[in-house]
TITI-791490 format. One record per residue (C-alpha): residue number from 1; x, y, z. Coordinates in Angstrom, 2 decimals. Layout:
REM residues N
<pt nr="NUM" px="X" py="Y" pz="Z"/>
...
REM end
This chain:
REM residues 121
<pt nr="1" px="-0.63" py="23.58" pz="-11.29"/>
<pt nr="2" px="-3.90" py="22.51" pz="-9.21"/>
<pt nr="3" px="-1.84" py="21.67" pz="-6.06"/>
<pt nr="4" px="-5.23" py="22.12" pz="-4.13"/>
<pt nr="5" px="-6.88" py="19.76" pz="-6.66"/>
<pt nr="6" px="-3.99" py="17.07" pz="-6.24"/>
<pt nr="7" px="-3.75" py="17.80" pz="-2.35"/>
<pt nr="8" px="-7.27" py="16.83" pz="-1.84"/>
<pt nr="9" px="-6.88" py="13.79" pz="-4.16"/>
<pt nr="10" px="-3.84" py="12.67" pz="-1.95"/>
<pt nr="11" px="-6.05" py="12.85" pz="1.17"/>
<pt nr="12" px="-8.73" py="10.82" pz="-0.47"/>
<pt nr="13" px="-6.51" py="8.21" pz="-1.65"/>
<pt nr="14" px="-5.17" py="8.26" pz="2.26"/>
<pt nr="15" px="-8.19" py="7.83" pz="3.70"/>
<pt nr="16" px="-9.67" py="5.29" pz="1.23"/>
<pt nr="17" px="-6.30" py="3.31" pz="0.16"/>
<pt nr="18" px="-7.44" py="0.15" pz="1.71"/>
<pt nr="19" px="-10.27" py="-0.27" pz="-1.04"/>
<pt nr="20" px="-9.84" py="-0.50" pz="-4.63"/>
<pt nr="21" px="-10.05" py="3.13" pz="-6.26"/>
<pt nr="22" px="-10.26" py="3.70" pz="-9.87"/>
<pt nr="23" px="-8.73" py="6.88" pz="-11.62"/>
<pt nr="24" px="-12.18" py="8.03" pz="-12.37"/>
<pt nr="25" px="-13.11" py="8.18" pz="-8.79"/>
<pt nr="26" px="-9.85" py="9.88" pz="-7.38"/>
<pt nr="27" px="-10.12" py="12.29" pz="-10.70"/>
<pt nr="28" px="-13.83" py="13.28" pz="-9.59"/>
<pt nr="29" px="-12.96" py="13.49" pz="-6.07"/>
<pt nr="30" px="-10.03" py="15.86" pz="-7.14"/>
<pt nr="31" px="-12.40" py="18.06" pz="-9.84"/>
<pt nr="32" px="-10.66" py="17.49" pz="-12.83"/>
<pt nr="33" px="-10.74" py="15.39" pz="-15.91"/>
<pt nr="34" px="-9.33" py="12.00" pz="-15.32"/>
<pt nr="35" px="-6.58" py="12.76" pz="-18.13"/>
<pt nr="36" px="-5.60" py="15.83" pz="-16.65"/>
<pt nr="37" px="-5.72" py="14.52" pz="-12.91"/>
<pt nr="38" px="-3.44" py="11.82" pz="-14.17"/>
<pt nr="39" px="-0.79" py="14.11" pz="-15.87"/>
<pt nr="40" px="-0.90" py="16.95" pz="-13.04"/>
<pt nr="41" px="-0.26" py="13.95" pz="-10.39"/>
<pt nr="42" px="2.53" py="12.79" pz="-11.68"/>
<pt nr="43" px="4.11" py="16.05" pz="-12.48"/>
<pt nr="44" px="3.30" py="17.13" pz="-8.75"/>
<pt nr="45" px="4.34" py="13.76" pz="-7.09"/>
<pt nr="46" px="6.77" py="12.27" pz="-9.52"/>
<pt nr="47" px="4.60" py="8.84" pz="-9.50"/>
<pt nr="48" px="1.48" py="7.86" pz="-11.11"/>
<pt nr="49" px="-1.70" py="7.44" pz="-9.37"/>
<pt nr="50" px="-1.63" py="3.76" pz="-9.29"/>
<pt nr="51" px="1.68" py="3.65" pz="-8.03"/>
<pt nr="52" px="0.64" py="6.13" pz="-4.99"/>
<pt nr="53" px="-1.90" py="4.14" pz="-4.19"/>
<pt nr="54" px="-0.19" py="0.49" pz="-4.61"/>
<pt nr="55" px="2.72" py="1.95" pz="-2.57"/>
<pt nr="56" px="0.13" py="2.81" pz="0.30"/>
<pt nr="57" px="-1.36" py="-0.38" pz="0.39"/>
<pt nr="58" px="1.84" py="-2.42" pz="0.35"/>
<pt nr="59" px="2.97" py="-0.08" pz="3.67"/>
<pt nr="60" px="-0.07" py="-1.10" pz="5.57"/>
<pt nr="61" px="0.29" py="-4.77" pz="3.88"/>
<pt nr="62" px="3.92" py="-4.83" pz="5.79"/>
<pt nr="63" px="2.41" py="-3.77" pz="8.98"/>
<pt nr="64" px="-0.57" py="-6.65" pz="8.91"/>
<pt nr="65" px="1.72" py="-9.28" pz="7.79"/>
<pt nr="66" px="3.66" py="-8.77" pz="11.01"/>
<pt nr="67" px="1.05" py="-9.95" pz="12.73"/>
<pt nr="68" px="1.66" py="-13.79" pz="12.65"/>
<pt nr="69" px="-2.05" py="-14.33" pz="13.35"/>
<pt nr="70" px="-3.30" py="-12.53" pz="9.92"/>
<pt nr="71" px="-3.33" py="-14.81" pz="6.72"/>
<pt nr="72" px="-2.03" py="-13.32" pz="3.44"/>
<pt nr="73" px="-4.85" py="-13.72" pz="1.90"/>
<pt nr="74" px="-6.73" py="-11.71" pz="4.43"/>
<pt nr="75" px="-4.27" py="-8.98" pz="4.10"/>
<pt nr="76" px="-4.68" py="-8.80" pz="0.34"/>
<pt nr="77" px="-8.20" py="-8.61" pz="0.43"/>
<pt nr="78" px="-8.32" py="-6.50" pz="3.74"/>
<pt nr="79" px="-6.38" py="-3.91" pz="1.43"/>
<pt nr="80" px="-8.68" py="-3.87" pz="-1.66"/>
<pt nr="81" px="-6.74" py="-6.41" pz="-3.67"/>
<pt nr="82" px="-9.26" py="-8.87" pz="-5.32"/>
<pt nr="83" px="-6.61" py="-11.01" pz="-6.68"/>
<pt nr="84" px="-3.56" py="-12.79" pz="-4.46"/>
<pt nr="85" px="-1.64" py="-13.06" pz="-7.63"/>
<pt nr="86" px="-1.95" py="-9.44" pz="-8.39"/>
<pt nr="87" px="-1.23" py="-8.83" pz="-4.78"/>
<pt nr="88" px="1.89" py="-11.30" pz="-4.55"/>
<pt nr="89" px="3.28" py="-9.11" pz="-7.98"/>
<pt nr="90" px="2.55" py="-6.02" pz="-6.34"/>
<pt nr="91" px="4.24" py="-6.51" pz="-3.44"/>
<pt nr="92" px="7.04" py="-8.25" pz="-4.71"/>
<pt nr="93" px="7.71" py="-5.50" pz="-7.17"/>
<pt nr="94" px="7.93" py="-2.82" pz="-4.24"/>
<pt nr="95" px="9.62" py="-5.01" pz="-1.18"/>
<pt nr="96" px="11.69" py="-7.25" pz="-3.48"/>
<pt nr="97" px="10.22" py="-10.42" pz="-1.55"/>
<pt nr="98" px="6.92" py="-12.19" pz="-2.06"/>
<pt nr="99" px="4.49" py="-11.23" pz="1.33"/>
<pt nr="100" px="4.87" py="-14.84" pz="2.72"/>
<pt nr="101" px="8.79" py="-14.62" pz="3.14"/>
<pt nr="102" px="8.33" py="-11.14" pz="4.21"/>
<pt nr="103" px="5.82" py="-12.55" pz="7.19"/>
<pt nr="104" px="8.81" py="-15.46" pz="7.68"/>
<pt nr="105" px="11.29" py="-12.91" pz="8.05"/>
<pt nr="106" px="9.43" py="-10.43" pz="10.32"/>
<pt nr="107" px="8.35" py="-13.55" pz="12.51"/>
<pt nr="108" px="11.83" py="-14.46" pz="12.84"/>
<pt nr="109" px="12.86" py="-10.82" pz="13.58"/>
<pt nr="110" px="10.37" py="-10.64" pz="16.28"/>
<pt nr="111" px="11.42" py="-14.13" pz="17.60"/>
<pt nr="112" px="15.30" py="-13.17" pz="17.97"/>
<pt nr="113" px="13.92" py="-9.86" pz="19.76"/>
<pt nr="114" px="12.15" py="-11.66" pz="22.34"/>
<pt nr="115" px="15.06" py="-13.81" pz="22.89"/>
<pt nr="116" px="17.53" py="-11.04" pz="23.13"/>
<pt nr="117" px="15.09" py="-9.25" pz="25.26"/>
<pt nr="118" px="14.42" py="-12.44" pz="27.81"/>
<pt nr="119" px="18.00" py="-12.81" pz="28.14"/>
<pt nr="120" px="18.90" py="-9.10" pz="29.07"/>
<pt nr="121" px="19.19" py="-8.79" pz="33.19"/>
REM end
């Protein structure tokens, strides 16, 4: 079932998730046709290539959004999203909230954590 090819593709995605990746590029890296790659990738991982790629980028976005200094637009573009509205849609799809609400909640959690630690003897 071409597991070595899929493993090579996963490693490539993991290394390059921060930029736009096409099905053609990743399938070429795996040594498979794009149609065979797409079917095999989903059979092995249970999700599509695009879903895997977007989940990797959203996980990275969550870490970057916790940094109060980084603007949402900068997070978006630094992870290879070329459109902030698409980034917002994808983020909301996987996290259930917009990036701005996630950022606000993360800042609130950080503030509460600091307050609790300052009040510890």
